[in-house]
PDB file with SEQRES, HELIX, SHEET and CRYST1 records, atoms N, CA, C and O in Angstrom:
SEQRES   1 A   78  PHE VAL PRO SER ILE ARG ASP ILE PHE GLY PHE ILE GLY          
SEQRES   2 A   78  ALA SER ALA ALA ALA MET LEU ILE PHE ILE LEU PRO SER          
SEQRES   3 A   78  ALA PHE TYR LEU LYS LEU VAL LYS LYS GLU SER MET LYS          
SEQRES   4 A   78  SER MET GLN LYS ILE GLY ALA THR MET PHE LEU ILE LEU          
SEQRES   5 A   78  GLY PHE VAL VAL MET ILE GLY CYS MET SER LEU ILE ILE          
SEQRES   6 A   78  PHE ASP TRP ILE SER ASN SER LYS LYS ASP GLN GLY HIS          
HELIX    1 AA1 ILE A    5  ALA A   18  1                                  14    
HELIX    2 AA2 MET A   19  ILE A   23  3                                   5    
HELIX    3 AA3 LEU A   24  LEU A   32  1                                   9    
HELIX    4 AA4 MET A   41  GLN A   76  1                                  36    
CRYST1    1.000    1.000    1.000  90.00  90.00  90.00 P 1           1          
ATOM      1  N   PHE A   1       0.817  -1.229   0.035  1.00  0.00           N  
ATOM      2  CA  PHE A   1       0.022  -0.025   0.016  1.00  0.00           C  
ATOM      3  C   PHE A   1       0.830   1.267  -0.009  1.00  0.00           C  
ATOM      4  O   PHE A   1       0.323   2.335  -0.352  1.00  0.00           O  
ATOM      5  N   VAL A   2       2.098   1.141   0.363  1.00  0.00           N  
ATOM      6  CA  VAL A   2       2.969   2.307   0.391  1.00  0.00           C  
ATOM      7  C   VAL A   2       3.889   2.268  -0.843  1.00  0.00           C  
ATOM      8  O   VAL A   2       4.555   1.270  -1.118  1.00  0.00           O  
ATOM      9  N   PRO A   3       3.898   3.393  -1.572  1.00  0.00           N  
ATOM     10  CA  PRO A   3       4.567   3.363  -2.870  1.00  0.00           C  
ATOM     11  C   PRO A   3       6.116   3.292  -2.780  1.00  0.00           C  
ATOM     12  O   PRO A   3       6.728   2.816  -3.736  1.00  0.00           O  
ATOM     13  N   SER A   4       6.772   3.730  -1.704  1.00  0.00           N  
ATOM     14  CA  SER A   4       8.213   3.643  -1.611  1.00  0.00           C  
ATOM     15  C   SER A   4       8.718   3.482  -0.173  1.00  0.00           C  
ATOM     16  O   SER A   4       8.021   3.842   0.776  1.00  0.00           O  
ATOM     17  N   ILE A   5       9.876   2.964  -0.022  1.00  0.00           N  
ATOM     18  CA  ILE A   5      10.453   2.699   1.297  1.00  0.00           C  
ATOM     19  C   ILE A   5      10.800   4.073   1.951  1.00  0.00           C  
ATOM     20  O   ILE A   5      10.910   4.173   3.173  1.00  0.00           O  
ATOM     21  N   ARG A   6      10.959   5.070   1.149  1.00  0.00           N  
ATOM     22  CA  ARG A   6      11.258   6.409   1.649  1.00  0.00           C  
ATOM     23  C   ARG A   6      10.146   6.907   2.630  1.00  0.00           C  
ATOM     24  O   ARG A   6      10.404   7.541   3.653  1.00  0.00           O  
ATOM     25  N   ASP A   7       8.945   6.579   2.245  1.00  0.00           N  
ATOM     26  CA  ASP A   7       7.816   6.950   3.137  1.00  0.00           C  
ATOM     27  C   ASP A   7       7.886   6.250   4.454  1.00  0.00           C  
ATOM     28  O   ASP A   7       7.656   6.862   5.497  1.00  0.00           O  
ATOM     29  N   ILE A   8       8.189   5.022   4.436  1.00  0.00           N  
ATOM     30  CA  ILE A   8       8.288   4.235   5.673  1.00  0.00           C  
ATOM     31  C   ILE A   8       9.392   4.805   6.595  1.00  0.00           C  
ATOM     32  O   ILE A   8       9.195   5.024   7.790  1.00  0.00           O  
ATOM     33  N   PHE A   9      10.547   5.028   5.974  1.00  0.00           N  
ATOM     34  CA  PHE A   9      11.724   5.584   6.740  1.00  0.00           C  
ATOM     35  C   PHE A   9      11.348   7.007   7.293  1.00  0.00           C  
ATOM     36  O   PHE A   9      11.759   7.353   8.401  1.00  0.00           O  
ATOM     37  N   GLY A  10      10.603   7.793   6.558  1.00  0.00           N  
ATOM     38  CA  GLY A  10      10.172   9.119   7.013  1.00  0.00           C  
ATOM     39  C   GLY A  10       9.287   8.991   8.217  1.00  0.00           C  
ATOM     40  O   GLY A  10       9.480   9.689   9.212  1.00  0.00           O  
ATOM     41  N   PHE A  11       8.337   8.126   8.144  1.00  0.00           N  
ATOM     42  CA  PHE A  11       7.380   7.967   9.263  1.00  0.00           C  
ATOM     43  C   PHE A  11       8.068   7.454  10.552  1.00  0.00           C  
ATOM     44  O   PHE A  11       7.851   7.976  11.646  1.00  0.00           O  
ATOM     45  N   ILE A  12       8.907   6.407  10.372  1.00  0.00           N  
ATOM     46  CA  ILE A  12       9.625   5.874  11.526  1.00  0.00           C  
ATOM     47  C   ILE A  12      10.661   6.915  12.080  1.00  0.00           C  
ATOM     48  O   ILE A  12      10.889   7.015  13.286  1.00  0.00           O  
ATOM     49  N   GLY A  13      11.249   7.650  11.164  1.00  0.00           N  
ATOM     50  CA  GLY A  13      12.217   8.637  11.580  1.00  0.00           C  
ATOM     51  C   GLY A  13      11.602   9.769  12.335  1.00  0.00           C  
ATOM     52  O   GLY A  13      12.199  10.284  13.280  1.00  0.00           O  
ATOM     53  N   ALA A  14      10.409  10.175  11.939  1.00  0.00           N  
ATOM     54  CA  ALA A  14       9.706  11.283  12.596  1.00  0.00           C  
ATOM     55  C   ALA A  14       9.311  10.853  14.020  1.00  0.00           C  
ATOM     56  O   ALA A  14       9.403  11.641  14.961  1.00  0.00           O  
ATOM     57  N   SER A  15       8.878   9.615  14.161  1.00  0.00           N  
ATOM     58  CA  SER A  15       8.462   9.190  15.513  1.00  0.00           C  
ATOM     59  C   SER A  15       9.685   8.895  16.419  1.00  0.00           C  
ATOM     60  O   SER A  15       9.678   9.194  17.614  1.00  0.00           O  
ATOM     61  N   ALA A  16      10.702   8.316  15.826  1.00  0.00           N  
ATOM     62  CA  ALA A  16      11.928   8.034  16.600  1.00  0.00           C  
ATOM     63  C   ALA A  16      12.617   9.285  17.042  1.00  0.00           C  
ATOM     64  O   ALA A  16      13.098   9.380  18.171  1.00  0.00           O  
ATOM     65  N   ALA A  17      12.665  10.243  16.158  1.00  0.00           N  
ATOM     66  CA  ALA A  17      13.414  11.505  16.488  1.00  0.00           C  
ATOM     67  C   ALA A  17      12.700  12.206  17.689  1.00  0.00           C  
ATOM     68  O   ALA A  17      13.352  12.625  18.647  1.00  0.00           O  
ATOM     69  N   ALA A  18      11.394  12.318  17.612  1.00  0.00           N  
ATOM     70  CA  ALA A  18      10.661  12.957  18.685  1.00  0.00           C  
ATOM     71  C   ALA A  18      10.828  12.172  19.998  1.00  0.00           C  
ATOM     72  O   ALA A  18      10.970  12.751  21.075  1.00  0.00           O  
ATOM     73  N   MET A  19      10.807  10.857  19.872  1.00  0.00           N  
ATOM     74  CA  MET A  19      11.006  10.051  21.080  1.00  0.00           C  
ATOM     75  C   MET A  19      12.369  10.238  21.728  1.00  0.00           C  
ATOM     76  O   MET A  19      12.475  10.382  22.946  1.00  0.00           O  
ATOM     77  N   LEU A  20      13.423  10.235  20.893  1.00  0.00           N  
ATOM     78  CA  LEU A  20      14.776  10.345  21.374  1.00  0.00           C  
ATOM     79  C   LEU A  20      15.106  11.728  21.904  1.00  0.00           C  
ATOM     80  O   LEU A  20      15.830  11.864  22.889  1.00  0.00           O  
ATOM     81  N   ILE A  21      14.568  12.770  21.241  1.00  0.00           N  
ATOM     82  CA  ILE A  21      14.977  14.130  21.590  1.00  0.00           C  
ATOM     83  C   ILE A  21      14.058  14.732  22.696  1.00  0.00           C  
ATOM     84  O   ILE A  21      14.547  15.471  23.551  1.00  0.00           O  
ATOM     85  N   PHE A  22      12.780  14.436  22.687  1.00  0.00           N  
ATOM     86  CA  PHE A  22      11.883  15.134  23.595  1.00  0.00           C  
ATOM     87  C   PHE A  22      11.265  14.172  24.661  1.00  0.00           C  
ATOM     88  O   PHE A  22      11.295  14.461  25.857  1.00  0.00           O  
ATOM     89  N   ILE A  23      10.722  13.053  24.203  1.00  0.00           N  
ATOM     90  CA  ILE A  23       9.869  12.320  25.081  1.00  0.00           C  
ATOM     91  C   ILE A  23      10.642  11.456  26.098  1.00  0.00           C  
ATOM     92  O   ILE A  23      10.342  11.482  27.292  1.00  0.00           O  
ATOM     93  N   LEU A  24      11.623  10.702  25.622  1.00  0.00           N  
ATOM     94  CA  LEU A  24      12.305   9.731  26.590  1.00  0.00           C  
ATOM     95  C   LEU A  24      13.140  10.522  27.630  1.00  0.00           C  
ATOM     96  O   LEU A  24      13.053  10.188  28.811  1.00  0.00           O  
ATOM     97  N   PRO A  25      13.906  11.504  27.281  1.00  0.00           N  
ATOM     98  CA  PRO A  25      14.645  12.218  28.444  1.00  0.00           C  
ATOM     99  C   PRO A  25      13.730  12.768  29.472  1.00  0.00           C  
ATOM    100  O   PRO A  25      13.994  12.589  30.661  1.00  0.00           O  
ATOM    101  N   SER A  26      12.642  13.442  29.096  1.00  0.00           N  
ATOM    102  CA  SER A  26      11.772  14.067  30.072  1.00  0.00           C  
ATOM    103  C   SER A  26      11.009  12.970  30.851  1.00  0.00           C  
ATOM    104  O   SER A  26      10.786  13.112  32.054  1.00  0.00           O  
ATOM    105  N   ALA A  27      10.615  11.896  30.178  1.00  0.00           N  
ATOM    106  CA  ALA A  27       9.936  10.815  30.883  1.00  0.00           C  
ATOM    107  C   ALA A  27      10.831  10.149  31.895  1.00  0.00           C  
ATOM    108  O   ALA A  27      10.397   9.847  33.007  1.00  0.00           O  
ATOM    109  N   PHE A  28      12.080   9.915  31.527  1.00  0.00           N  
ATOM    110  CA  PHE A  28      13.057   9.323  32.457  1.00  0.00           C  
ATOM    111  C   PHE A  28      13.330  10.193  33.616  1.00  0.00           C  
ATOM    112  O   PHE A  28      13.448   9.724  34.748  1.00  0.00           O  
ATOM    113  N   TYR A  29      13.442  11.548  33.334  1.00  0.00           N  
ATOM    114  CA  TYR A  29      13.646  12.463  34.460  1.00  0.00           C  
ATOM    115  C   TYR A  29      12.510  12.434  35.458  1.00  0.00           C  
ATOM    116  O   TYR A  29      12.714  12.396  36.671  1.00  0.00           O  
ATOM    117  N   LEU A  30      11.331  12.452  34.924  1.00  0.00           N  
ATOM    118  CA  LEU A  30      10.122  12.469  35.801  1.00  0.00           C  
ATOM    119  C   LEU A  30      10.021  11.162  36.615  1.00  0.00           C  
ATOM    120  O   LEU A  30       9.568  11.162  37.760  1.00  0.00           O  
ATOM    121  N   LYS A  31      10.457  10.043  35.990  1.00  0.00           N  
ATOM    122  CA  LYS A  31      10.330   8.725  36.682  1.00  0.00           C  
ATOM    123  C   LYS A  31      11.461   8.539  37.669  1.00  0.00           C  
ATOM    124  O   LYS A  31      11.233   7.952  38.726  1.00  0.00           O  
ATOM    125  N   LEU A  32      12.666   9.004  37.391  1.00  0.00           N  
ATOM    126  CA  LEU A  32      13.855   8.719  38.215  1.00  0.00           C  
ATOM    127  C   LEU A  32      14.055   9.639  39.385  1.00  0.00           C  
ATOM    128  O   LEU A  32      14.559   9.219  40.426  1.00  0.00           O  
ATOM    129  N   VAL A  33      13.655  10.941  39.228  1.00  0.00           N  
ATOM    130  CA  VAL A  33      13.928  11.939  40.255  1.00  0.00           C  
ATOM    131  C   VAL A  33      12.726  11.937  41.209  1.00  0.00           C  
ATOM    132  O   VAL A  33      11.638  12.418  40.892  1.00  0.00           O  
ATOM    133  N   LYS A  34      12.981  11.377  42.376  1.00  0.00           N  
ATOM    134  CA  LYS A  34      11.857  11.197  43.385  1.00  0.00           C  
ATOM    135  C   LYS A  34      11.937  12.255  44.416  1.00  0.00           C  
ATOM    136  O   LYS A  34      10.935  12.504  45.086  1.00  0.00           O  
ATOM    137  N   LYS A  35      13.113  12.940  44.612  1.00  0.00           N  
ATOM    138  CA  LYS A  35      13.294  13.921  45.706  1.00  0.00           C  
ATOM    139  C   LYS A  35      12.467  15.167  45.574  1.00  0.00           C  
ATOM    140  O   LYS A  35      12.069  15.760  46.577  1.00  0.00           O  
ATOM    141  N   GLU A  36      12.203  15.575  44.360  1.00  0.00           N  
ATOM    142  CA  GLU A  36      11.505  16.845  44.096  1.00  0.00           C  
ATOM    143  C   GLU A  36      10.043  16.593  43.959  1.00  0.00           C  
ATOM    144  O   GLU A  36       9.620  15.521  43.528  1.00  0.00           O  
ATOM    145  N   SER A  37       9.250  17.599  44.331  1.00  0.00           N  
ATOM    146  CA  SER A  37       7.774  17.469  44.180  1.00  0.00           C  
ATOM    147  C   SER A  37       7.432  17.797  42.750  1.00  0.00           C  
ATOM    148  O   SER A  37       8.261  18.303  41.993  1.00  0.00           O  
ATOM    149  N   MET A  38       6.221  17.510  42.395  1.00  0.00           N  
ATOM    150  CA  MET A  38       5.790  17.821  41.015  1.00  0.00           C  
ATOM    151  C   MET A  38       5.594  19.305  40.772  1.00  0.00           C  
ATOM    152  O   MET A  38       5.375  19.737  39.641  1.00  0.00           O  
ATOM    153  N   LYS A  39       5.674  20.079  41.843  1.00  0.00           N  
ATOM    154  CA  LYS A  39       5.501  21.570  41.711  1.00  0.00           C  
ATOM    155  C   LYS A  39       6.727  22.266  41.551  1.00  0.00           C  
ATOM    156  O   LYS A  39       6.723  23.491  41.428  1.00  0.00           O  
ATOM    157  N   SER A  40       7.901  21.526  41.540  1.00  0.00           N  
ATOM    158  CA  SER A  40       9.231  22.204  41.333  1.00  0.00           C  
ATOM    159  C   SER A  40       9.368  22.628  39.821  1.00  0.00           C  
ATOM    160  O   SER A  40       8.768  22.043  38.919  1.00  0.00           O  
ATOM    161  N   MET A  41      10.162  23.636  39.637  1.00  0.00           N  
ATOM    162  CA  MET A  41      10.379  24.184  38.285  1.00  0.00           C  
ATOM    163  C   MET A  41      10.892  23.140  37.344  1.00  0.00           C  
ATOM    164  O   MET A  41      10.478  23.094  36.185  1.00  0.00           O  
ATOM    165  N   GLN A  42      11.842  22.242  37.839  1.00  0.00           N  
ATOM    166  CA  GLN A  42      12.465  21.254  36.982  1.00  0.00           C  
ATOM    167  C   GLN A  42      11.400  20.243  36.500  1.00  0.00           C  
ATOM    168  O   GLN A  42      11.367  19.849  35.334  1.00  0.00           O  
ATOM    169  N   LYS A  43      10.528  19.842  37.460  1.00  0.00           N  
ATOM    170  CA  LYS A  43       9.550  18.831  37.018  1.00  0.00           C  
ATOM    171  C   LYS A  43       8.468  19.442  36.132  1.00  0.00           C  
ATOM    172  O   LYS A  43       7.981  18.795  35.205  1.00  0.00           O  
ATOM    173  N   ILE A  44       8.104  20.656  36.412  1.00  0.00           N  
ATOM    174  CA  ILE A  44       7.139  21.390  35.531  1.00  0.00           C  
ATOM    175  C   ILE A  44       7.733  21.491  34.159  1.00  0.00           C  
ATOM    176  O   ILE A  44       7.053  21.225  33.168  1.00  0.00           O  
ATOM    177  N   GLY A  45       9.027  21.882  34.073  1.00  0.00           N  
ATOM    178  CA  GLY A  45       9.657  22.035  32.788  1.00  0.00           C  
ATOM    179  C   GLY A  45       9.787  20.697  31.995  1.00  0.00           C  
ATOM    180  O   GLY A  45       9.633  20.641  30.775  1.00  0.00           O  
ATOM    181  N   ALA A  46      10.076  19.651  32.763  1.00  0.00           N  
ATOM    182  CA  ALA A  46      10.158  18.320  32.162  1.00  0.00           C  
ATOM    183  C   ALA A  46       8.772  17.876  31.663  1.00  0.00           C  
ATOM    184  O   ALA A  46       8.671  17.238  30.616  1.00  0.00           O  
ATOM    185  N   THR A  47       7.732  18.202  32.390  1.00  0.00           N  
ATOM    186  CA  THR A  47       6.407  17.830  31.970  1.00  0.00           C  
ATOM    187  C   THR A  47       5.995  18.638  30.731  1.00  0.00           C  
ATOM    188  O   THR A  47       5.337  18.089  29.848  1.00  0.00           O  
ATOM    189  N   MET A  48       6.342  19.857  30.645  1.00  0.00           N  
ATOM    190  CA  MET A  48       6.056  20.663  29.453  1.00  0.00           C  
ATOM    191  C   MET A  48       6.788  20.184  28.276  1.00  0.00           C  
ATOM    192  O   MET A  48       6.257  20.151  27.166  1.00  0.00           O  
ATOM    193  N   PHE A  49       8.100  19.778  28.514  1.00  0.00           N  
ATOM    194  CA  PHE A  49       8.957  19.219  27.425  1.00  0.00           C  
ATOM    195  C   PHE A  49       8.325  17.915  26.921  1.00  0.00           C  
ATOM    196  O   PHE A  49       8.329  17.657  25.718  1.00  0.00           O  
ATOM    197  N   LEU A  50       7.775  17.080  27.843  1.00  0.00           N  
ATOM    198  CA  LEU A  50       7.155  15.831  27.456  1.00  0.00           C  
ATOM    199  C   LEU A  50       5.881  16.098  26.587  1.00  0.00           C  
ATOM    200  O   LEU A  50       5.654  15.426  25.582  1.00  0.00           O  
ATOM    201  N   ILE A  51       5.093  17.065  26.995  1.00  0.00           N  
ATOM    202  CA  ILE A  51       3.892  17.389  26.203  1.00  0.00           C  
ATOM    203  C   ILE A  51       4.309  18.003  24.840  1.00  0.00           C  
ATOM    204  O   ILE A  51       3.665  17.735  23.825  1.00  0.00           O  
ATOM    205  N   LEU A  52       5.350  18.799  24.817  1.00  0.00           N  
ATOM    206  CA  LEU A  52       5.838  19.354  23.524  1.00  0.00           C  
ATOM    207  C   LEU A  52       6.342  18.279  22.657  1.00  0.00           C  
ATOM    208  O   LEU A  52       6.189  18.371  21.439  1.00  0.00           O  
ATOM    209  N   GLY A  53       6.949  17.237  23.204  1.00  0.00           N  
ATOM    210  CA  GLY A  53       7.339  16.095  22.391  1.00  0.00           C  
ATOM    211  C   GLY A  53       6.317  15.360  21.731  1.00  0.00           C  
ATOM    212  O   GLY A  53       6.477  14.947  20.582  1.00  0.00           O  
ATOM    213  N   PHE A  54       5.196  15.155  22.432  1.00  0.00           N  
ATOM    214  CA  PHE A  54       4.053  14.513  21.804  1.00  0.00           C  
ATOM    215  C   PHE A  54       3.446  15.380  20.737  1.00  0.00           C  
ATOM    216  O   PHE A  54       2.986  14.877  19.712  1.00  0.00           O  
ATOM    217  N   VAL A  55       3.437  16.677  20.959  1.00  0.00           N  
ATOM    218  CA  VAL A  55       2.896  17.613  19.946  1.00  0.00           C  
ATOM    219  C   VAL A  55       3.707  17.594  18.672  1.00  0.00           C  
ATOM    220  O   VAL A  55       3.165  17.571  17.567  1.00  0.00           O  
ATOM    221  N   VAL A  56       5.055  17.606  18.851  1.00  0.00           N  
ATOM    222  CA  VAL A  56       5.976  17.560  17.728  1.00  0.00           C  
ATOM    223  C   VAL A  56       5.785  16.240  16.947  1.00  0.00           C  
ATOM    224  O   VAL A  56       5.711  16.245  15.718  1.00  0.00           O  
ATOM    225  N   MET A  57       5.708  15.145  17.659  1.00  0.00           N  
ATOM    226  CA  MET A  57       5.578  13.798  17.033  1.00  0.00           C  
ATOM    227  C   MET A  57       4.263  13.753  16.281  1.00  0.00           C  
ATOM    228  O   MET A  57       4.279  13.330  15.125  1.00  0.00           O  
ATOM    229  N   ILE A  58       3.167  14.137  16.811  1.00  0.00           N  
ATOM    230  CA  ILE A  58       1.874  14.121  16.176  1.00  0.00           C  
ATOM    231  C   ILE A  58       1.915  15.109  14.995  1.00  0.00           C  
ATOM    232  O   ILE A  58       1.419  14.769  13.921  1.00  0.00           O  
ATOM    233  N   GLY A  59       2.466  16.278  15.144  1.00  0.00           N  
ATOM    234  CA  GLY A  59       2.585  17.167  13.995  1.00  0.00           C  
ATOM    235  C   GLY A  59       3.416  16.622  12.849  1.00  0.00           C  
ATOM    236  O   GLY A  59       3.007  16.739  11.694  1.00  0.00           O  
ATOM    237  N   CYS A  60       4.556  16.037  13.128  1.00  0.00           N  
ATOM    238  CA  CYS A  60       5.411  15.487  12.053  1.00  0.00           C  
ATOM    239  C   CYS A  60       4.673  14.316  11.384  1.00  0.00           C  
ATOM    240  O   CYS A  60       4.679  14.234  10.156  1.00  0.00           O  
ATOM    241  N   MET A  61       4.069  13.451  12.103  1.00  0.00           N  
ATOM    242  CA  MET A  61       3.380  12.336  11.544  1.00  0.00           C  
ATOM    243  C   MET A  61       2.141  12.792  10.706  1.00  0.00           C  
ATOM    244  O   MET A  61       1.837  12.209   9.665  1.00  0.00           O  
ATOM    245  N   SER A  62       1.467  13.812  11.177  1.00  0.00           N  
ATOM    246  CA  SER A  62       0.366  14.383  10.407  1.00  0.00           C  
ATOM    247  C   SER A  62       0.773  14.954   9.063  1.00  0.00           C  
ATOM    248  O   SER A  62       0.099  14.774   8.049  1.00  0.00           O  
ATOM    249  N   LEU A  63       1.899  15.648   9.091  1.00  0.00           N  
ATOM    250  CA  LEU A  63       2.456  16.255   7.836  1.00  0.00           C  
ATOM    251  C   LEU A  63       2.930  15.152   6.875  1.00  0.00           C  
ATOM    252  O   LEU A  63       2.846  15.332   5.660  1.00  0.00           O  
ATOM    253  N   ILE A  64       3.427  14.017   7.391  1.00  0.00           N  
ATOM    254  CA  ILE A  64       3.823  12.919   6.530  1.00  0.00           C  
ATOM    255  C   ILE A  64       2.565  12.261   5.902  1.00  0.00           C  
ATOM    256  O   ILE A  64       2.527  11.971   4.707  1.00  0.00           O  
ATOM    257  N   ILE A  65       1.571  12.046   6.732  1.00  0.00           N  
ATOM    258  CA  ILE A  65       0.363  11.442   6.180  1.00  0.00           C  
ATOM    259  C   ILE A  65      -0.343  12.367   5.198  1.00  0.00           C  
ATOM    260  O   ILE A  65      -0.884  11.896   4.198  1.00  0.00           O  
ATOM    261  N   PHE A  66      -0.351  13.692   5.463  1.00  0.00           N  
ATOM    262  CA  PHE A  66      -0.859  14.643   4.550  1.00  0.00           C  
ATOM    263  C   PHE A  66      -0.119  14.622   3.203  1.00  0.00           C  
ATOM    264  O   PHE A  66      -0.725  14.751   2.140  1.00  0.00           O  
ATOM    265  N   ASP A  67       1.201  14.455   3.284  1.00  0.00           N  
ATOM    266  CA  ASP A  67       1.987  14.354   2.073  1.00  0.00           C  
ATOM    267  C   ASP A  67       1.618  13.107   1.293  1.00  0.00           C  
ATOM    268  O   ASP A  67       1.523  13.147   0.066  1.00  0.00           O  
ATOM    269  N   TRP A  68       1.409  11.996   1.996  1.00  0.00           N  
ATOM    270  CA  TRP A  68       1.043  10.727   1.288  1.00  0.00           C  
ATOM    271  C   TRP A  68      -0.338  10.997   0.588  1.00  0.00           C  
ATOM    272  O   TRP A  68      -0.525  10.598  -0.561  1.00  0.00           O  
ATOM    273  N   ILE A  69      -1.247  11.637   1.246  1.00  0.00           N  
ATOM    274  CA  ILE A  69      -2.586  11.817   0.670  1.00  0.00           C  
ATOM    275  C   ILE A  69      -2.472  12.748  -0.528  1.00  0.00           C  
ATOM    276  O   ILE A  69      -3.064  12.469  -1.570  1.00  0.00           O  
ATOM    277  N   SER A  70      -1.732  13.843  -0.412  1.00  0.00           N  
ATOM    278  CA  SER A  70      -1.668  14.799  -1.477  1.00  0.00           C  
ATOM    279  C   SER A  70      -0.878  14.184  -2.694  1.00  0.00           C  
ATOM    280  O   SER A  70      -1.208  14.454  -3.849  1.00  0.00           O  
ATOM    281  N   ASN A  71       0.111  13.401  -2.414  1.00  0.00           N  
ATOM    282  CA  ASN A  71       0.847  12.767  -3.560  1.00  0.00           C  
ATOM    283  C   ASN A  71       0.068  11.691  -4.232  1.00  0.00           C  
ATOM    284  O   ASN A  71       0.241  11.491  -5.434  1.00  0.00           O  
ATOM    285  N   SER A  72      -0.845  10.929  -3.487  1.00  0.00           N  
ATOM    286  CA  SER A  72      -1.647   9.932  -4.118  1.00  0.00           C  
ATOM    287  C   SER A  72      -2.702  10.607  -5.001  1.00  0.00           C  
ATOM    288  O   SER A  72      -3.041  10.080  -6.060  1.00  0.00           O  
ATOM    289  N   LYS A  73      -3.223  11.759  -4.581  1.00  0.00           N  
ATOM    290  CA  LYS A  73      -4.229  12.479  -5.471  1.00  0.00           C  
ATOM    291  C   LYS A  73      -3.547  13.023  -6.676  1.00  0.00           C  
ATOM    292  O   LYS A  73      -4.127  13.038  -7.762  1.00  0.00           O  
ATOM    293  N   LYS A  74      -2.321  13.476  -6.520  1.00  0.00           N  
ATOM    294  CA  LYS A  74      -1.579  14.041  -7.671  1.00  0.00           C  
ATOM    295  C   LYS A  74      -1.260  12.887  -8.695  1.00  0.00           C  
ATOM    296  O   LYS A  74      -1.310  13.112  -9.904  1.00  0.00           O  
ATOM    297  N   ASP A  75      -0.942  11.683  -8.208  1.00  0.00           N  
ATOM    298  CA  ASP A  75      -0.606  10.648  -9.049  1.00  0.00           C  
ATOM    299  C   ASP A  75      -1.828  10.107  -9.838  1.00  0.00           C  
ATOM    300  O   ASP A  75      -1.704   9.599 -10.952  1.00  0.00           O  
ATOM    301  N   GLN A  76      -3.037  10.248  -9.183  1.00  0.00           N  
ATOM    302  CA  GLN A  76      -4.243   9.785  -9.865  1.00  0.00           C  
ATOM    303  C   GLN A  76      -4.786  10.776 -10.896  1.00  0.00           C  
ATOM    304  O   GLN A  76      -5.713  10.470 -11.645  1.00  0.00           O  
ATOM    305  N   GLY A  77      -4.197  11.947 -10.915  1.00  0.00           N  
ATOM    306  CA  GLY A  77      -4.579  12.993 -11.880  1.00  0.00           C  
ATOM    307  C   GLY A  77      -5.653  13.942 -11.397  1.00  0.00           C  
ATOM    308  O   GLY A  77      -6.200  14.694 -12.204  1.00  0.00           O  
ATOM    309  N   HIS A  78      -5.981  13.939 -10.107  1.00  0.00           N  
ATOM    310  CA  HIS A  78      -6.947  14.898  -9.631  1.00  0.00           C  
ATOM    311  C   HIS A  78      -6.354  16.221  -9.320  1.00  0.00           C  
ATOM    312  O   HIS A  78      -7.067  17.134  -8.903  1.00  0.00           O  
TER     313      HIS A  78                                                      
END                                                                             
């Protein structure tokens, strides 16, 4: 159903990059640091960074899917 392997690598790359850069470091920080309360600036920042990571990942994947849709319509002649 996917016309080229480039699309698969783009989709996996978008999700993996967001996971490695944004989501995993902040999730590990929140899980491993027990001394601070959730109201500390570091934990609030890590939580915001975690939410930003999910937004970036969803945004990148949405753009890739939109590209797939627009390219398939262009290939059909619409």
